[in-house]
Backbone bond lengths (Angstrom), bond angles and torsions (degrees), N, CA, C in turn:
res aa  C-N    CA-C-N  psi(-1)  N-CA   C-N-CA  omega(-1)  CA-C   N-CA-C  phi
1 M - - - 1.400 - - 1.560 109.43 -
2 I 1.275 115.72 125.65 1.449 121.67 177.98 1.532 107.33 -111.82
3 I 1.309 115.50 129.70 1.468 119.46 174.00 1.515 108.73 -128.39
4 D 1.329 116.36 153.58 1.465 119.17 -177.52 1.546 107.86 -84.31
5 F 1.308 115.68 169.11 1.447 121.07 -174.72 1.506 111.20 -63.92
6 D 1.291 118.40 -42.39 1.517 121.45 -179.77 1.512 108.31 -56.20
7 S 1.366 117.20 -47.38 1.444 120.04 -177.62 1.497 111.26 -67.74
8 A 1.304 119.02 -37.19 1.448 124.93 -178.98 1.552 107.39 -62.03
9 V 1.354 116.49 -46.71 1.450 121.49 -179.94 1.518 111.22 -63.96
10 E 1.333 116.24 -47.16 1.484 121.21 -178.08 1.510 111.07 -62.33
11 Q 1.346 119.76 -35.99 1.475 122.90 -176.44 1.524 112.90 -95.23
12 S 1.330 119.34 -4.94 1.398 120.10 -179.40 1.531 111.90 -85.44
13 S 1.327 115.83 131.17 1.477 118.30 -177.84 1.549 110.23 -66.95
14 F 1.298 117.58 -20.75 1.492 120.63 179.69 1.523 109.47 -55.61
15 F 1.327 119.57 -36.68 1.456 122.32 -173.14 1.544 115.67 -100.35
16 E 1.315 117.02 5.18 1.437 119.46 -171.13 1.505 113.46 -61.86
17 E 1.328 121.27 -25.68 1.442 121.93 -178.70 1.535 110.81 -93.54
18 F 1.320 119.70 0.61 1.432 123.80 -176.00 1.553 110.85 -83.15
19 Q 1.332 118.06 143.48 1.450 121.00 171.07 1.536 109.73 -74.25
20 P 1.310 120.10 153.05 1.486 123.69 179.80 1.542 110.55 -51.70
21 K 1.280 119.01 -43.76 1.493 120.41 -178.39 1.539 111.22 -63.73
22 H 1.347 117.58 -31.84 1.435 120.83 177.93 1.527 111.52 -75.59
23 I 1.310 116.78 -35.09 1.455 121.40 174.50 1.509 109.65 -64.20
24 D 1.287 117.62 -41.16 1.501 123.06 179.31 1.532 107.68 -62.30
25 K 1.314 117.14 -42.94 1.448 121.29 178.70 1.554 110.82 -59.61
26 L 1.328 114.96 -48.46 1.455 118.76 179.44 1.533 111.03 -65.18
27 M 1.288 118.76 -38.98 1.464 121.33 179.30 1.524 110.69 -59.16
28 A 1.360 117.52 -37.59 1.454 121.00 178.44 1.505 111.52 -68.71
29 L 1.357 118.71 -17.87 1.496 120.61 179.89 1.497 110.99 -90.88
30 G 1.329 121.05 -12.16 1.462 122.83 -177.52 1.513 114.77 -87.37
31 T 1.352 113.46 149.57 1.441 121.85 176.52 1.496 108.78 -128.85
32 E 1.344 117.08 133.36 1.453 119.43 178.56 1.528 110.56 -74.61
33 V 1.336 115.36 135.10 1.472 120.15 178.53 1.545 106.82 -133.13
34 H 1.342 115.17 163.28 1.468 121.33 -178.13 1.507 109.46 -135.07
35 F 1.346 113.69 147.17 1.456 121.71 179.85 1.512 109.57 -135.78
36 G 1.353 115.89 140.30 1.481 119.61 -178.81 1.570 109.54 -87.03
37 P 1.329 113.92 168.02 1.474 118.81 179.82 1.542 110.81 -57.50
38 D 1.338 113.54 137.06 1.465 123.29 -178.48 1.549 114.74 64.03
39 Q 1.332 117.25 8.71 1.433 119.09 175.70 1.492 110.92 -71.13
40 I 1.343 118.64 131.45 1.437 123.99 174.83 1.525 107.40 -76.08
41 I 1.318 118.34 119.61 1.462 123.55 179.07 1.513 107.83 -80.18
42 F 1.303 116.43 -46.75 1.504 121.47 171.26 1.539 106.36 -155.74
43 K 1.367 111.85 158.56 1.439 119.20 -179.42 1.537 109.78 -108.54
44 E 1.307 114.92 156.87 1.471 121.05 174.76 1.540 108.29 -56.10
45 D 1.291 116.34 136.50 1.493 126.39 179.45 1.487 113.96 75.84
46 D 1.368 119.32 1.00 1.482 120.92 171.59 1.507 110.57 -61.12
47 E 1.327 117.13 152.15 1.463 120.10 163.83 1.506 109.05 -60.49
48 S 1.324 116.05 140.41 1.465 118.93 -175.88 1.508 108.30 -119.94
49 H 1.365 115.34 132.15 1.460 120.84 178.62 1.535 111.22 -136.91
50 H 1.330 117.80 1.79 1.468 119.92 -178.31 1.522 110.77 -137.82
51 F 1.324 116.18 158.04 1.463 123.53 163.77 1.500 106.58 -131.96
52 Y 1.330 117.93 166.88 1.468 123.26 -167.49 1.545 112.03 -138.35
53 I 1.323 115.29 154.31 1.445 125.04 164.73 1.487 106.84 -119.42
54 V 1.291 120.48 127.86 1.455 125.67 -178.62 1.547 108.91 -77.06
55 L 1.325 118.23 126.12 1.430 123.92 172.72 1.501 114.03 -95.05
56 S 1.312 115.23 -37.08 1.502 120.97 174.47 1.484 109.55 -155.23
57 G 1.344 116.00 153.27 1.428 121.27 -179.67 1.540 111.34 91.55
58 R 1.314 114.92 -178.04 1.466 123.02 -179.91 1.506 109.77 -127.71
59 V 1.335 114.84 146.15 1.471 121.85 178.58 1.512 109.22 -124.32
60 A 1.343 119.88 131.77 1.426 122.54 173.94 1.506 110.21 -92.91
61 L 1.329 116.27 131.38 1.441 121.36 172.63 1.531 107.23 -101.85
62 E 1.333 116.29 119.49 1.466 122.25 -167.27 1.543 111.17 -128.86
63 A 1.321 112.32 154.88 1.468 119.12 172.22 1.547 106.64 -122.81
64 V 1.290 114.63 150.10 1.439 120.83 178.11 1.527 107.20 -111.36
65 Y 1.326 114.83 121.95 1.489 120.98 179.67 1.532 107.78 -136.80
66 A 1.300 112.95 128.17 1.453 121.20 176.40 1.551 109.79 52.87
67 G 1.338 116.01 40.72 1.465 123.47 177.70 1.528 115.30 73.29
68 K 1.337 114.69 6.38 1.469 121.15 178.10 1.549 110.80 -109.43
69 T 1.341 116.18 133.52 1.441 119.42 175.99 1.517 110.84 -90.12
70 I 1.313 115.32 125.07 1.447 123.00 -178.17 1.525 111.99 -114.56
71 R 1.326 119.22 121.30 1.469 120.96 178.44 1.519 108.22 -75.73
72 L 1.339 114.22 125.61 1.453 119.42 179.48 1.537 109.50 -94.23
73 E 1.328 115.33 -33.35 1.463 118.88 -173.62 1.538 107.86 -163.03
74 T 1.365 115.40 157.79 1.429 120.79 172.79 1.572 104.37 -117.55
75 V 1.304 115.21 135.48 1.477 121.88 -177.93 1.564 107.56 -107.95
76 Y 1.328 114.52 135.12 1.444 121.59 -174.25 1.507 109.67 -115.63
77 P 1.382 116.85 173.48 1.478 119.84 177.19 1.585 109.92 -54.80
78 R 1.323 115.18 140.32 1.411 127.88 179.71 1.539 112.28 81.88
79 D 1.352 119.33 -3.40 1.433 124.13 175.32 1.531 109.91 -89.39
80 E 1.326 114.53 156.70 1.448 118.77 177.58 1.567 107.96 -109.90
81 F 1.312 114.73 157.19 1.492 119.47 171.83 1.488 107.81 -155.11
82 G 1.339 113.06 158.95 1.494 119.28 -178.73 1.502 112.02 85.92
83 W 1.299 118.98 5.81 1.471 120.30 -173.78 1.496 113.38 -67.45
84 V 1.357 116.87 -14.74 1.479 119.62 176.37 1.532 110.29 -60.83
85 A 1.317 117.79 -22.01 1.469 120.80 178.51 1.500 112.96 -57.41
86 V 1.336 118.26 -24.37 1.463 120.99 179.44 1.517 111.20 -68.97
87 V 1.312 117.72 -33.57 1.452 119.65 -177.81 1.526 115.41 -111.80
88 S 1.289 117.38 -6.85 1.504 120.03 179.17 1.487 109.31 -143.54
89 R 1.291 117.00 141.41 1.483 122.04 -178.17 1.513 111.35 -86.33
90 K 1.316 119.61 -4.03 1.503 121.71 178.49 1.474 109.23 -119.34
91 R 1.330 114.88 135.25 1.446 122.30 177.68 1.511 111.26 -65.10
92 Q 1.286 118.15 141.53 1.463 123.30 -178.75 1.558 112.55 -95.22
93 F 1.309 117.18 -9.98 1.420 124.17 -174.84 1.505 110.02 -157.94
94 Q 1.302 117.71 176.74 1.442 123.56 173.36 1.517 111.20 -104.95
95 A 1.345 117.06 142.30 1.444 121.20 174.13 1.537 110.68 -115.54
96 R 1.329 115.26 129.74 1.465 119.03 -177.52 1.546 109.14 -134.57
97 A 1.289 114.36 134.74 1.512 120.13 177.93 1.496 107.81 -69.74
98 L 1.339 117.67 130.33 1.493 120.47 176.19 1.539 111.84 -86.95
99 E 1.324 113.93 -18.88 1.452 123.57 -176.75 1.503 106.91 -158.52
100 P 1.336 120.79 177.13 1.450 118.61 178.52 1.555 107.60 -56.99
101 V 1.353 114.61 133.07 1.448 122.64 -175.91 1.535 110.89 -125.51
102 S 1.328 115.01 132.94 1.469 120.31 169.71 1.525 103.51 -112.92
103 A 1.351 117.37 138.52 1.476 120.55 178.86 1.532 108.44 -150.22
104 M 1.323 112.85 159.58 1.440 119.89 171.91 1.558 105.51 -95.59
105 Q 1.329 113.22 128.62 1.466 118.34 -179.16 1.563 107.25 -108.90
106 F 1.315 114.16 138.01 1.413 121.47 -179.98 1.528 112.07 -120.06
107 E 1.286 116.88 130.26 1.501 122.54 179.33 1.544 106.83 -77.74
108 V 1.305 115.88 122.54 1.477 119.76 -177.15 1.559 110.22 -61.56
109 A 1.332 120.39 -39.79 1.430 119.95 -178.71 1.532 111.65 -61.48
110 E 1.338 117.46 -39.98 1.475 122.62 178.71 1.538 111.75 -64.90
111 V 1.364 114.47 -44.78 1.498 119.16 179.46 1.535 107.57 -65.64
112 S 1.270 118.56 -43.11 1.450 120.79 179.61 1.527 113.38 -59.45
113 A 1.360 114.38 -40.47 1.474 116.70 176.98 1.538 110.86 -66.32
114 A 1.286 117.94 -36.80 1.485 121.66 176.72 1.537 110.66 -64.05
115 C 1.327 116.40 -37.14 1.450 120.60 177.48 1.536 110.74 -66.54
116 R 1.338 119.20 -41.37 1.426 122.22 176.95 1.505 112.74 -66.25
117 N 1.352 116.25 -33.97 1.448 119.39 -176.89 1.534 114.35 -81.07
118 N 1.306 115.62 -16.02 1.474 121.67 -177.42 1.529 109.40 -137.67
119 P 1.304 118.29 94.93 1.499 118.82 -175.99 1.507 114.59 -56.95
120 Y 1.327 119.76 -36.53 1.485 120.80 -179.98 1.535 107.32 -64.82
121 F 1.295 118.61 -48.58 1.479 123.31 178.30 1.535 108.58 -56.95
122 G 1.318 114.64 -49.59 1.480 118.81 -178.97 1.493 113.40 -60.02
123 S 1.329 115.77 -41.71 1.474 119.80 179.18 1.538 110.94 -65.63
124 A 1.281 117.97 -44.42 1.478 122.96 -179.24 1.524 109.74 -65.03
125 F 1.315 116.81 -41.76 1.455 123.78 178.53 1.543 111.72 -62.79
126 L 1.314 116.32 -49.87 1.484 119.47 -178.06 1.502 112.76 -71.26
127 E 1.385 117.98 -34.23 1.435 120.70 175.11 1.556 108.96 -63.09
128 R 1.286 118.01 -40.34 1.463 119.81 178.36 1.521 111.58 -64.74
129 L 1.312 117.21 -41.71 1.459 121.56 173.95 1.462 115.13 -56.36
130 F 1.337 115.78 -45.29 1.455 121.76 176.07 1.531 110.74 -58.55
131 N 1.327 117.50 -47.23 1.457 122.44 178.43 1.501 111.15 -61.12
132 L 1.338 119.85 -40.58 1.449 124.38 177.06 1.528 110.28 -59.29
133 A 1.342 114.86 -45.18 1.488 119.35 179.32 1.506 112.01 -58.76
134 V 1.369 116.78 -45.71 1.406 120.61 179.97 1.544 112.25 -63.42
135 E 1.332 115.05 -43.80 1.484 120.28 178.42 1.498 111.19 -62.42
136 Q 1.352 117.96 -41.83 1.435 121.92 -177.78 1.538 109.59 -66.67
137 L 1.337 116.42 -43.37 1.459 119.46 178.36 1.529 111.74 -59.72
138 A 1.284 117.20 -39.98 1.480 122.49 -179.01 1.562 108.05 -65.14
139 R 1.339 116.04 -44.14 1.467 119.54 179.23 1.551 112.38 -62.51
140 Y 1.350 114.00 -45.18 1.465 118.56 -179.84 1.540 112.38 -67.27
141 R 1.320 115.98 -35.39 1.488 119.18 175.62 1.472 110.13 -60.08
142 K 1.372 116.63 -46.70 1.450 122.24 178.96 1.546 110.09 -57.90
143 H 1.340 117.61 -47.51 1.467 120.57 -179.80 1.538 110.43 -60.49
144 L 1.327 117.29 -43.02 1.471 121.85 179.12 1.453 110.79 -60.83
145 I 1.320 119.84 -46.03 1.458 122.75 -179.78 1.546 111.47 -61.75
146 Q 1.361 115.80 -41.56 1.438 121.96 175.47 1.541 111.31 -60.44
147 A 1.311 114.37 -48.20 1.457 119.76 -177.81 1.530 112.17 -62.46
148 L 1.344 115.34 -40.86 1.461 120.13 177.18 1.551 112.16 -65.82
149 G 1.300 114.31 -37.22 1.479 118.44 179.39 1.524 110.39 -68.13
150 E 1.321 115.58 -36.71 1.507 119.52 179.77 1.520 112.00 -70.30
151 S 1.333 118.27 -26.37 1.447 122.24 -175.20 1.506 112.75 -80.80
152 K 1.341 118.68 -4.90 1.462 120.89 -178.58 1.539 110.33 -83.84
């Protein structure tokens, strides 16, 4: 399924609290990028300067532990990933395209400048990041509990 950037933003829960003018500002900061099947988009502990919204395809978010790659989550069109780059300069996991992927890429420095220049935009953006962190921790906790239950 291929969707355009406007549709991705309109349908992404990440932007639901944003005013239309702030969405327009963010749209102007995005660049469309493409990744091939099994292409590593970024590795765990890489320096991070971008976050993404998937337009088409699927992306696996993975951790490497004891030489084994463990899938933590699968990201679908209209979902975001790599947002940790906004608050940390090191990647916390690996992202790998599972199939051909189109995504909008955002430069953290440009988005950070937009946040500083517009306090409402900055507040909405950072509040959404906080909520994403809480949601992701809850999902990973659930996965961990399931994995520990299966190992008994």
